[in-house]
All heavy atoms as TSV, in Angstrom:
chain	resi	resn	atom	element	x	y	z
A	1	MET	N	N	0.851	-1.176	0.000
A	1	MET	CA	C	0.000	0.000	0.000
A	1	MET	C	C	0.895	1.236	0.000
A	1	MET	O	O	1.868	1.313	0.734
A	1	MET	CB	C	-0.890	-0.029	1.236
A	1	MET	CG	C	-2.000	0.964	1.177
A	1	MET	SD	S	-3.198	0.795	2.516
A	1	MET	CE	C	-3.796	-0.844	2.260
A	2	SER	N	N	0.553	2.202	-0.806
A	2	SER	CA	C	1.398	3.383	-0.939
A	2	SER	C	C	1.296	4.284	0.287
A	2	SER	O	O	0.275	4.304	0.990
A	2	SER	CB	C	1.016	4.162	-2.188
A	2	SER	OG	O	-0.191	4.863	-1.987
A	3	ASN	N	N	2.348	5.023	0.509
A	3	ASN	CA	C	2.392	5.965	1.622
A	3	ASN	C	C	1.352	7.071	1.411
A	3	ASN	O	O	0.774	7.571	2.370
A	3	ASN	CB	C	3.797	6.550	1.752
A	3	ASN	CG	C	3.996	7.240	3.079
A	3	ASN	OD1	O	3.452	6.824	4.095
A	3	ASN	ND2	N	4.782	8.298	3.069
A	4	HIS	N	N	1.117	7.422	0.140
A	4	HIS	CA	C	0.126	8.450	-0.185
A	4	HIS	C	C	-1.276	7.993	0.227
A	4	HIS	O	O	-2.041	8.758	0.818
A	4	HIS	CB	C	0.181	8.770	-1.685
A	4	HIS	CG	C	-0.742	9.856	-2.104
A	4	HIS	ND1	N	-0.554	11.173	-1.760
A	4	HIS	CD2	C	-1.882	9.818	-2.823
A	4	HIS	CE1	C	-1.530	11.897	-2.257
A	4	HIS	NE2	N	-2.355	11.091	-2.908
A	5	ARG	N	N	-1.605	6.755	-0.068
A	5	ARG	CA	C	-2.931	6.224	0.303
A	5	ARG	C	C	-3.070	6.153	1.822
A	5	ARG	O	O	-4.126	6.467	2.373
A	5	ARG	CB	C	-3.148	4.842	-0.300
A	5	ARG	CG	C	-4.471	4.276	0.176
A	5	ARG	CD	C	-5.029	3.216	-0.678
A	5	ARG	NE	N	-6.300	2.804	-0.094
A	5	ARG	CZ	C	-6.658	1.563	0.073
A	5	ARG	NH1	N	-5.904	0.589	-0.355
A	5	ARG	NH2	N	-7.795	1.275	0.632
A	6	ARG	N	N	-2.014	5.740	2.492
A	6	ARG	CA	C	-2.047	5.667	3.957
A	6	ARG	C	C	-2.328	7.042	4.541
A	6	ARG	O	O	-3.171	7.199	5.417
A	6	ARG	CB	C	-0.715	5.133	4.469
A	6	ARG	CG	C	-0.616	5.044	5.973
A	6	ARG	CD	C	0.749	4.475	6.383
A	6	ARG	NE	N	0.828	4.251	7.797
A	6	ARG	CZ	C	1.314	5.133	8.672
A	6	ARG	NH1	N	1.777	6.285	8.253
A	6	ARG	NH2	N	1.348	4.853	9.964
A	7	ARG	N	N	-1.610	8.046	4.046
A	7	ARG	CA	C	-1.804	9.416	4.533
A	7	ARG	C	C	-3.235	9.887	4.270
A	7	ARG	O	O	-3.869	10.473	5.137
A	7	ARG	CB	C	-0.800	10.349	3.874
A	7	ARG	CG	C	-0.887	11.774	4.370
A	7	ARG	CD	C	0.242	12.625	3.818
A	7	ARG	NE	N	0.104	14.003	4.186
A	7	ARG	CZ	C	0.436	14.527	5.351
A	7	ARG	NH1	N	0.955	13.754	6.279
A	7	ARG	NH2	N	0.270	15.803	5.597
A	8	ASP	N	N	-3.751	9.622	3.082
A	8	ASP	CA	C	-5.126	9.993	2.757
A	8	ASP	C	C	-6.110	9.315	3.703
A	8	ASP	O	O	-7.038	9.958	4.203
A	8	ASP	CB	C	-5.473	9.623	1.312
A	8	ASP	CG	C	-4.841	10.546	0.295
A	8	ASP	OD1	O	-4.267	11.592	0.671
A	8	ASP	OD2	O	-4.904	10.205	-0.906
A	9	ASP	N	N	-5.919	8.029	3.948
A	9	ASP	CA	C	-6.816	7.299	4.839
A	9	ASP	C	C	-6.770	7.853	6.260
A	9	ASP	O	O	-7.799	7.962	6.931
A	9	ASP	CB	C	-6.482	5.809	4.848
A	9	ASP	CG	C	-7.002	5.073	3.636
A	9	ASP	OD1	O	-7.815	5.646	2.881
A	9	ASP	OD2	O	-6.601	3.924	3.430
A	10	LEU	N	N	-5.594	8.213	6.725
A	10	LEU	CA	C	-5.474	8.773	8.074
A	10	LEU	C	C	-6.111	10.158	8.152
A	10	LEU	O	O	-6.752	10.497	9.152
A	10	LEU	CB	C	-4.014	8.808	8.511
A	10	LEU	CG	C	-3.380	7.430	8.729
A	10	LEU	CD1	C	-1.897	7.575	9.053
A	10	LEU	CD2	C	-4.087	6.652	9.820
A	11	LEU	N	N	-5.966	10.962	7.106
A	11	LEU	CA	C	-6.620	12.266	7.078
A	11	LEU	C	C	-8.142	12.112	7.065
A	11	LEU	O	O	-8.862	12.878	7.721
A	11	LEU	CB	C	-6.166	13.078	5.861
A	11	LEU	CG	C	-4.750	13.645	5.950
A	11	LEU	CD1	C	-4.327	14.224	4.611
A	11	LEU	CD2	C	-4.655	14.693	7.047
A	12	ILE	N	N	-8.632	11.128	6.351
A	12	ILE	CA	C	-10.066	10.851	6.336
A	12	ILE	C	C	-10.523	10.442	7.733
A	12	ILE	O	O	-11.585	10.867	8.196
A	12	ILE	CB	C	-10.405	9.780	5.291
A	12	ILE	CG1	C	-10.227	10.354	3.883
A	12	ILE	CG2	C	-11.820	9.244	5.488
A	12	ILE	CD1	C	-10.253	9.323	2.773
A	13	ALA	N	N	-9.722	9.647	8.418
A	13	ALA	CA	C	-10.064	9.244	9.790
A	13	ALA	C	C	-10.164	10.458	10.705
A	13	ALA	O	O	-11.078	10.549	11.537
A	13	ALA	CB	C	-9.039	8.248	10.325
A	14	VAL	N	N	-9.256	11.403	10.546
A	14	VAL	CA	C	-9.297	12.627	11.353
A	14	VAL	C	C	-10.572	13.413	11.038
A	14	VAL	O	O	-11.267	13.881	11.941
A	14	VAL	CB	C	-8.037	13.495	11.104
A	14	VAL	CG1	C	-8.188	14.869	11.734
A	14	VAL	CG2	C	-6.799	12.796	11.631
A	15	ALA	N	N	-10.898	13.545	9.749
A	15	ALA	CA	C	-12.104	14.275	9.354
A	15	ALA	C	C	-13.363	13.594	9.887
A	15	ALA	O	O	-14.289	14.269	10.366
A	15	ALA	CB	C	-12.165	14.401	7.834
A	16	LEU	N	N	-13.415	12.282	9.808
A	16	LEU	CA	C	-14.573	11.548	10.322
A	16	LEU	C	C	-14.714	11.721	11.840
A	16	LEU	O	O	-15.823	11.842	12.358
A	16	LEU	CB	C	-14.462	10.063	9.971
A	16	LEU	CG	C	-14.740	9.699	8.525
A	16	LEU	CD1	C	-14.262	8.275	8.236
A	16	LEU	CD2	C	-16.210	9.849	8.199
A	17	THR	N	N	-13.593	11.756	12.531
A	17	THR	CA	C	-13.615	11.962	13.980
A	17	THR	C	C	-14.160	13.347	14.314
A	17	THR	O	O	-14.999	13.502	15.196
A	17	THR	CB	C	-12.211	11.770	14.575
A	17	THR	OG1	O	-11.763	10.450	14.261
A	17	THR	CG2	C	-12.212	11.969	16.075
A	18	GLU	N	N	-13.675	14.356	13.590
A	18	GLU	CA	C	-14.172	15.724	13.787
A	18	GLU	C	C	-15.678	15.789	13.533
A	18	GLU	O	O	-16.423	16.383	14.304
A	18	GLU	CB	C	-13.454	16.700	12.851
A	18	GLU	CG	C	-12.101	17.120	13.325
A	18	GLU	CD	C	-12.189	18.047	14.529
A	18	GLU	OE1	O	-12.986	19.009	14.522
A	18	GLU	OE2	O	-11.447	17.807	15.484
A	19	PHE	N	N	-16.104	15.188	12.445
A	19	PHE	CA	C	-17.526	15.155	12.112
A	19	PHE	C	C	-18.312	14.509	13.242
A	19	PHE	O	O	-19.346	15.024	13.667
A	19	PHE	CB	C	-17.738	14.377	10.807
A	19	PHE	CG	C	-19.175	14.264	10.395
A	19	PHE	CD1	C	-19.746	15.218	9.578
A	19	PHE	CD2	C	-19.958	13.202	10.837
A	19	PHE	CE1	C	-21.074	15.129	9.202
A	19	PHE	CE2	C	-21.290	13.096	10.469
A	19	PHE	CZ	C	-21.852	14.069	9.653
A	20	SER	N	N	-17.812	13.399	13.723
A	20	SER	CA	C	-18.471	12.665	14.796
A	20	SER	C	C	-18.667	13.538	16.032
A	20	SER	O	O	-19.744	13.564	16.631
A	20	SER	CB	C	-17.652	11.426	15.150
A	20	SER	OG	O	-18.185	10.772	16.268
A	21	VAL	N	N	-17.640	14.255	16.400
A	21	VAL	CA	C	-17.691	15.098	17.594
A	21	VAL	C	C	-18.688	16.245	17.415
A	21	VAL	O	O	-19.498	16.525	18.299
A	21	VAL	CB	C	-16.286	15.654	17.924
A	21	VAL	CG1	C	-16.352	16.731	18.988
A	21	VAL	CG2	C	-15.369	14.520	18.363
A	22	HIS	N	N	-18.659	16.886	16.258
A	22	HIS	CA	C	-19.502	18.063	16.042
A	22	HIS	C	C	-20.974	17.732	15.795
A	22	HIS	O	O	-21.826	18.593	15.988
A	22	HIS	CB	C	-18.955	18.908	14.895
A	22	HIS	CG	C	-17.660	19.565	15.241
A	22	HIS	ND1	N	-17.572	20.608	16.137
A	22	HIS	CD2	C	-16.392	19.314	14.830
A	22	HIS	CE1	C	-16.310	20.970	16.268
A	22	HIS	NE2	N	-15.576	20.206	15.495
A	23	TYR	N	N	-21.277	16.526	15.370
A	23	TYR	CA	C	-22.652	16.162	15.070
A	23	TYR	C	C	-23.270	15.187	16.071
A	23	TYR	O	O	-24.363	14.683	15.848
A	23	TYR	CB	C	-22.753	15.600	13.642
A	23	TYR	CG	C	-22.713	16.702	12.619
A	23	TYR	CD1	C	-21.504	17.173	12.147
A	23	TYR	CD2	C	-23.878	17.289	12.161
A	23	TYR	CE1	C	-21.451	18.208	11.230
A	23	TYR	CE2	C	-23.849	18.318	11.248
A	23	TYR	CZ	C	-22.627	18.778	10.779
A	23	TYR	OH	O	-22.583	19.806	9.881
A	24	GLU	N	N	-22.586	14.980	17.174
A	24	GLU	CA	C	-23.063	14.025	18.174
A	24	GLU	C	C	-24.462	14.369	18.691
A	24	GLU	O	O	-25.308	13.492	18.856
A	24	GLU	CB	C	-22.073	13.958	19.331
A	24	GLU	CG	C	-22.375	12.878	20.317
A	24	GLU	CD	C	-21.283	12.721	21.347
A	24	GLU	OE1	O	-20.480	13.653	21.536
A	24	GLU	OE2	O	-21.238	11.654	21.970
A	25	ARG	N	N	-24.725	15.618	18.919
A	25	ARG	CA	C	-26.042	16.030	19.432
A	25	ARG	C	C	-27.092	16.128	18.325
A	25	ARG	O	O	-28.273	15.948	18.586
A	25	ARG	CB	C	-25.933	17.374	20.137
A	25	ARG	CG	C	-25.174	17.276	21.433
A	25	ARG	CD	C	-25.178	18.587	22.154
A	25	ARG	NE	N	-24.388	18.473	23.370
A	25	ARG	CZ	C	-24.104	19.480	24.147
A	25	ARG	NH1	N	-24.533	20.689	23.848
A	25	ARG	NH2	N	-23.384	19.310	25.227
A	26	VAL	N	N	-26.660	16.435	17.115
A	26	VAL	CA	C	-27.589	16.598	16.002
A	26	VAL	C	C	-28.137	15.257	15.536
A	26	VAL	O	O	-29.341	15.093	15.346
A	26	VAL	CB	C	-26.904	17.325	14.820
A	26	VAL	CG1	C	-27.818	17.413	13.621
A	26	VAL	CG2	C	-26.410	18.700	15.240
A	27	ASP	N	N	-27.231	14.302	15.345
A	27	ASP	CA	C	-27.637	12.981	14.852
A	27	ASP	C	C	-26.709	11.932	15.467
A	27	ASP	O	O	-25.690	11.575	14.882
A	27	ASP	CB	C	-27.561	12.944	13.331
A	27	ASP	CG	C	-28.174	11.693	12.729
A	27	ASP	OD1	O	-28.255	10.659	13.428
A	27	ASP	OD2	O	-28.564	11.750	11.555
A	28	PRO	N	N	-27.046	11.452	16.656
A	28	PRO	CA	C	-26.176	10.510	17.354
A	28	PRO	C	C	-25.858	9.247	16.553
A	28	PRO	O	O	-24.739	8.744	16.611
A	28	PRO	CB	C	-26.950	10.161	18.621
A	28	PRO	CG	C	-27.896	11.275	18.821
A	28	PRO	CD	C	-28.227	11.788	17.452
A	29	GLU	N	N	-26.821	8.754	15.800
A	29	GLU	CA	C	-26.587	7.546	15.015
A	29	GLU	C	C	-25.554	7.793	13.909
A	29	GLU	O	O	-24.635	6.996	13.711
A	29	GLU	CB	C	-27.902	7.058	14.397
A	29	GLU	CG	C	-27.791	5.708	13.748
A	29	GLU	CD	C	-29.142	5.208	13.267
A	29	GLU	OE1	O	-30.137	5.367	13.996
A	29	GLU	OE2	O	-29.173	4.664	12.155
A	30	LEU	N	N	-25.689	8.913	13.213
A	30	LEU	CA	C	-24.724	9.262	12.165
A	30	LEU	C	C	-23.352	9.532	12.774
A	30	LEU	O	O	-22.321	9.128	12.226
A	30	LEU	CB	C	-25.212	10.478	11.387
A	30	LEU	CG	C	-24.343	10.938	10.227
A	30	LEU	CD1	C	-24.201	9.829	9.185
A	30	LEU	CD2	C	-24.930	12.190	9.602
A	31	SER	N	N	-23.340	10.195	13.912
A	31	SER	CA	C	-22.092	10.476	14.612
A	31	SER	C	C	-21.372	9.179	14.983
A	31	SER	O	O	-20.163	9.047	14.793
A	31	SER	CB	C	-22.382	11.285	15.874
A	31	SER	OG	O	-21.232	11.439	16.647
A	32	GLN	N	N	-22.116	8.215	15.491
A	32	GLN	CA	C	-21.533	6.926	15.860
A	32	GLN	C	C	-20.980	6.200	14.641
A	32	GLN	O	O	-19.914	5.592	14.692
A	32	GLN	CB	C	-22.575	6.057	16.571
A	32	GLN	CG	C	-22.060	4.713	17.014
A	32	GLN	CD	C	-20.892	4.798	17.990
A	32	GLN	OE1	O	-20.823	5.695	18.830
A	32	GLN	NE2	N	-19.963	3.881	17.890
A	33	ARG	N	N	-21.688	6.268	13.536
A	33	ARG	CA	C	-21.232	5.621	12.295
A	33	ARG	C	C	-19.935	6.265	11.808
A	33	ARG	O	O	-19.014	5.574	11.391
A	33	ARG	CB	C	-22.327	5.715	11.224
A	33	ARG	CG	C	-21.959	5.098	9.916
A	33	ARG	CD	C	-21.856	3.583	10.018
A	33	ARG	NE	N	-21.548	3.046	8.712
A	33	ARG	CZ	C	-20.622	2.136	8.475
A	33	ARG	NH1	N	-19.948	1.603	9.463
A	33	ARG	NH2	N	-20.386	1.714	7.265
A	34	ALA	N	N	-19.860	7.583	11.866
A	34	ALA	CA	C	-18.639	8.277	11.455
A	34	ALA	C	C	-17.468	7.872	12.348
A	34	ALA	O	O	-16.357	7.622	11.865
A	34	ALA	CB	C	-18.845	9.793	11.499
A	35	TRP	N	N	-17.730	7.785	13.653
A	35	TRP	CA	C	-16.689	7.374	14.589
A	35	TRP	C	C	-16.207	5.960	14.277
A	35	TRP	O	O	-15.012	5.673	14.285
A	35	TRP	CB	C	-17.187	7.468	16.023
A	35	TRP	CG	C	-16.215	6.921	17.000
A	35	TRP	CD1	C	-16.334	5.782	17.719
A	35	TRP	CD2	C	-14.941	7.473	17.345
A	35	TRP	NE1	N	-15.220	5.590	18.491
A	35	TRP	CE2	C	-14.349	6.603	18.285
A	35	TRP	CE3	C	-14.250	8.612	16.947
A	35	TRP	CZ2	C	-13.083	6.849	18.824
A	35	TRP	CZ3	C	-12.993	8.842	17.488
A	35	TRP	CH2	C	-12.437	7.978	18.417
A	36	GLN	N	N	-17.136	5.063	13.971
A	36	GLN	CA	C	-16.772	3.680	13.663
A	36	GLN	C	C	-15.930	3.600	12.388
A	36	GLN	O	O	-14.956	2.853	12.321
A	36	GLN	CB	C	-18.027	2.805	13.527
A	36	GLN	CG	C	-17.710	1.340	13.383
A	36	GLN	CD	C	-16.935	0.788	14.570
A	36	GLN	OE1	O	-17.383	0.894	15.695
A	36	GLN	NE2	N	-15.777	0.207	14.335
A	37	LEU	N	N	-16.306	4.371	11.377
A	37	LEU	CA	C	-15.520	4.393	10.139
A	37	LEU	C	C	-14.105	4.923	10.398
A	37	LEU	O	O	-13.130	4.394	9.859
A	37	LEU	CB	C	-16.218	5.254	9.080
A	37	LEU	CG	C	-17.478	4.656	8.468
A	37	LEU	CD1	C	-18.197	5.707	7.627
A	37	LEU	CD2	C	-17.149	3.432	7.638
A	38	ALA	N	N	-14.006	5.938	11.230
A	38	ALA	CA	C	-12.688	6.482	11.580
A	38	ALA	C	C	-11.859	5.432	12.310
A	38	ALA	O	O	-10.682	5.206	11.989
A	38	ALA	CB	C	-12.843	7.733	12.438
A	39	ALA	N	N	-12.470	4.777	13.282
A	39	ALA	CA	C	-11.754	3.753	14.052
A	39	ALA	C	C	-11.305	2.601	13.159
A	39	ALA	O	O	-10.190	2.093	13.316
A	39	ALA	CB	C	-12.655	3.235	15.174
A	40	ASP	N	N	-12.141	2.205	12.207
A	40	ASP	CA	C	-11.768	1.129	11.285
A	40	ASP	C	C	-10.534	1.497	10.473
A	40	ASP	O	O	-9.641	0.671	10.264
A	40	ASP	CB	C	-12.928	0.802	10.340
A	40	ASP	CG	C	-14.088	0.118	11.040
A	40	ASP	OD1	O	-13.921	-0.330	12.197
A	40	ASP	OD2	O	-15.175	0.048	10.428
A	41	ARG	N	N	-10.467	2.738	10.018
A	41	ARG	CA	C	-9.301	3.170	9.242
A	41	ARG	C	C	-8.041	3.186	10.108
A	41	ARG	O	O	-6.976	2.804	9.652
A	41	ARG	CB	C	-9.538	4.549	8.630
A	41	ARG	CG	C	-10.485	4.500	7.453
A	41	ARG	CD	C	-10.710	5.871	6.875
A	41	ARG	NE	N	-11.739	5.816	5.856
A	41	ARG	CZ	C	-11.496	5.705	4.568
A	41	ARG	NH1	N	-10.271	5.616	4.129
A	41	ARG	NH2	N	-12.490	5.666	3.705
A	42	LEU	N	N	-8.180	3.635	11.336
A	42	LEU	CA	C	-7.018	3.658	12.224
A	42	LEU	C	C	-6.535	2.239	12.529
A	42	LEU	O	O	-5.330	1.986	12.546
A	42	LEU	CB	C	-7.345	4.405	13.513
A	42	LEU	CG	C	-7.620	5.900	13.360
A	42	LEU	CD1	C	-8.020	6.496	14.706
A	42	LEU	CD2	C	-6.429	6.630	12.774
A	43	LEU	N	N	-7.467	1.335	12.755
A	43	LEU	CA	C	-7.090	-0.055	13.023
A	43	LEU	C	C	-6.391	-0.696	11.829
A	43	LEU	O	O	-5.466	-1.483	11.991
A	43	LEU	CB	C	-8.327	-0.882	13.385
A	43	LEU	CG	C	-8.874	-0.685	14.783
A	43	LEU	CD1	C	-10.186	-1.435	14.952
A	43	LEU	CD2	C	-7.867	-1.126	15.824
A	44	GLU	N	N	-6.834	-0.334	10.642
A	44	GLU	CA	C	-6.226	-0.884	9.427
A	44	GLU	C	C	-4.729	-0.592	9.371
A	44	GLU	O	O	-3.950	-1.389	8.877
A	44	GLU	CB	C	-6.925	-0.292	8.200
A	44	GLU	CG	C	-6.428	-0.834	6.887
A	44	GLU	CD	C	-7.192	-0.277	5.703
A	44	GLU	OE1	O	-8.341	0.184	5.865
A	44	GLU	OE2	O	-6.633	-0.299	4.603
A	45	TYR	N	N	-4.331	0.563	9.916
A	45	TYR	CA	C	-2.922	0.952	9.893
A	45	TYR	C	C	-2.258	0.806	11.258
A	45	TYR	O	O	-1.126	1.250	11.450
A	45	TYR	CB	C	-2.794	2.388	9.393
A	45	TYR	CG	C	-3.221	2.514	7.956
A	45	TYR	CD1	C	-4.475	3.004	7.613
A	45	TYR	CD2	C	-2.382	2.106	6.935
A	45	TYR	CE1	C	-4.879	3.099	6.292
A	45	TYR	CE2	C	-2.771	2.201	5.618
A	45	TYR	CZ	C	-4.020	2.698	5.301
A	45	TYR	OH	O	-4.414	2.780	3.993
A	46	ASP	N	N	-2.966	0.209	12.207
A	46	ASP	CA	C	-2.448	0.014	13.552
A	46	ASP	C	C	-1.973	1.342	14.164
A	46	ASP	O	O	-0.881	1.440	14.699
A	46	ASP	CB	C	-1.318	-1.025	13.555
A	46	ASP	CG	C	-0.982	-1.502	14.959
A	46	ASP	OD1	O	-1.897	-1.524	15.812
A	46	ASP	OD2	O	0.185	-1.846	15.205
A	47	VAL	N	N	-2.827	2.353	14.040
A	47	VAL	CA	C	-2.544	3.683	14.572
A	47	VAL	C	C	-3.632	4.014	15.571
A	47	VAL	O	O	-4.821	3.901	15.269
A	47	VAL	CB	C	-2.522	4.747	13.443
A	47	VAL	CG1	C	-2.372	6.149	14.014
A	47	VAL	CG2	C	-1.418	4.457	12.443
A	48	GLY	N	N	-3.229	4.410	16.761
A	48	GLY	CA	C	-4.196	4.808	17.773
A	48	GLY	C	C	-4.582	6.264	17.603
A	48	GLY	O	O	-3.895	7.031	16.928
A	49	PRO	N	N	-5.682	6.675	18.223
A	49	PRO	CA	C	-6.144	8.055	18.085
A	49	PRO	C	C	-5.102	9.096	18.497
A	49	PRO	O	O	-5.061	10.177	17.934
A	49	PRO	CB	C	-7.361	8.123	19.009
A	49	PRO	CG	C	-7.781	6.725	19.224
A	49	PRO	CD	C	-6.566	5.877	19.052
A	50	TYR	N	N	-4.265	8.756	19.459
A	50	TYR	CA	C	-3.270	9.715	19.929
A	50	TYR	C	C	-1.971	9.648	19.133
A	50	TYR	O	O	-1.048	10.411	19.397
A	50	TYR	CB	C	-2.998	9.499	21.420
A	50	TYR	CG	C	-4.245	9.675	22.243
A	50	TYR	CD1	C	-4.885	8.589	22.809
A	50	TYR	CD2	C	-4.811	10.932	22.412
A	50	TYR	CE1	C	-6.055	8.753	23.552
A	50	TYR	CE2	C	-5.979	11.103	23.141
A	50	TYR	CZ	C	-6.586	10.010	23.705
A	50	TYR	OH	O	-7.745	10.167	24.433
A	51	GLU	N	N	-1.905	8.760	18.164
A	51	GLU	CA	C	-0.699	8.610	17.343
A	51	GLU	C	C	-0.872	9.175	15.935
A	51	GLU	O	O	0.038	9.129	15.136
A	51	GLU	CB	C	-0.332	7.125	17.232
A	51	GLU	CG	C	-0.059	6.466	18.565
A	51	GLU	CD	C	-0.033	4.955	18.464
A	51	GLU	OE1	O	-0.824	4.390	17.692
A	51	GLU	OE2	O	0.787	4.355	19.157
A	52	VAL	N	N	-2.055	9.685	15.631
A	52	VAL	CA	C	-2.343	10.143	14.276
A	52	VAL	C	C	-1.415	11.276	13.863
A	52	VAL	O	O	-0.883	11.279	12.754
A	52	VAL	CB	C	-3.817	10.562	14.122
A	52	VAL	CG1	C	-4.067	11.210	12.779
A	52	VAL	CG2	C	-4.718	9.365	14.292
A	53	ASP	N	N	-1.187	12.246	14.747
A	53	ASP	CA	C	-0.323	13.361	14.374
A	53	ASP	C	C	1.086	12.892	14.035
A	53	ASP	O	O	1.700	13.352	13.080
A	53	ASP	CB	C	-0.299	14.442	15.448
A	53	ASP	CG	C	0.158	13.934	16.803
A	53	ASP	OD1	O	0.109	12.707	17.032
A	53	ASP	OD2	O	0.538	14.776	17.638
A	54	GLU	N	N	1.579	11.922	14.782
A	54	GLU	CA	C	2.905	11.363	14.492
A	54	GLU	C	C	2.892	10.596	13.175
A	54	GLU	O	O	3.800	10.726	12.366
A	54	GLU	CB	C	3.339	10.438	15.624
A	54	GLU	CG	C	4.735	9.882	15.451
A	54	GLU	CD	C	5.123	8.985	16.615
A	54	GLU	OE1	O	4.886	9.371	17.784
A	54	GLU	OE2	O	5.656	7.896	16.334
A	55	ALA	N	N	1.837	9.797	12.945
A	55	ALA	CA	C	1.730	9.019	11.718
A	55	ALA	C	C	1.641	9.925	10.494
A	55	ALA	O	O	2.134	9.595	9.427
A	55	ALA	CB	C	0.534	8.099	11.781
A	56	LEU	N	N	1.002	11.082	10.656
A	56	LEU	CA	C	0.876	12.031	9.550
A	56	LEU	C	C	2.059	12.993	9.485
A	56	LEU	O	O	2.118	13.850	8.621
A	56	LEU	CB	C	-0.422	12.829	9.689
A	56	LEU	CG	C	-1.698	12.059	9.434
A	56	LEU	CD1	C	-2.909	12.884	9.817
A	56	LEU	CD2	C	-1.784	11.623	7.978
A	57	GLU	N	N	2.974	12.845	10.440
A	57	GLU	CA	C	4.162	13.690	10.526
A	57	GLU	C	C	3.791	15.164	10.686
A	57	GLU	O	O	4.417	16.046	10.120
A	57	GLU	CB	C	5.071	13.474	9.316
A	57	GLU	CG	C	5.580	12.045	9.208
A	57	GLU	CD	C	6.394	11.781	7.974
A	57	GLU	OE1	O	6.536	12.676	7.117
A	57	GLU	OE2	O	6.910	10.666	7.870
A	58	ILE	N	N	2.739	15.405	11.467
A	58	ILE	CA	C	2.320	16.781	11.745
A	58	ILE	C	C	3.314	17.391	12.712
A	58	ILE	O	O	3.601	16.828	13.761
A	58	ILE	CB	C	0.893	16.804	12.325
A	58	ILE	CG1	C	-0.089	16.313	11.273
A	58	ILE	CG2	C	0.532	18.211	12.813
A	58	ILE	CD1	C	-1.496	16.140	11.778
A	59	GLY	N	N	3.835	18.513	12.353
A	59	GLY	CA	C	4.817	19.202	13.174
A	59	GLY	C	C	6.237	18.745	12.931
A	59	GLY	O	O	7.168	19.266	13.531
A	60	ALA	N	N	6.430	17.755	12.048
A	60	ALA	CA	C	7.785	17.286	11.733
A	60	ALA	C	C	8.459	18.272	10.803
A	60	ALA	O	O	7.837	18.893	9.952
A	60	ALA	CB	C	7.717	15.906	11.086
A	61	LYS	N	N	9.747	18.392	10.973
A	61	LYS	CA	C	10.521	19.302	10.108
A	61	LYS	C	C	11.248	18.524	9.061
A	61	LYS	O	O	11.605	17.443	9.132
A	61	LYS	CB	C	11.498	20.102	10.944
A	61	LYS	CG	C	10.791	21.079	11.849
A	61	LYS	CD	C	11.787	21.894	12.598
A	61	LYS	CE	C	11.057	22.847	13.507
A	61	LYS	NZ	N	11.913	23.743	14.194
C-alpha cells in the first residue's frame, strides 16, 4: 500500500472523527457511524487516536 494512500486514509479518519464530535447532538446515530468508520481506518494501519499526528508527521521538520 502506498504511503500516499495511507496518509489519505489517516486524514479521512481525522475528518470523520471531527464530524463525529460536532454532530453528536444533532444525529447521534450518524455520529456513531462516522466514529466507527474512523476507528476502522485507524485499526487498518495500527494507529491509535493519539498517534495520528505522528503518523501524519504533523509538526515534523
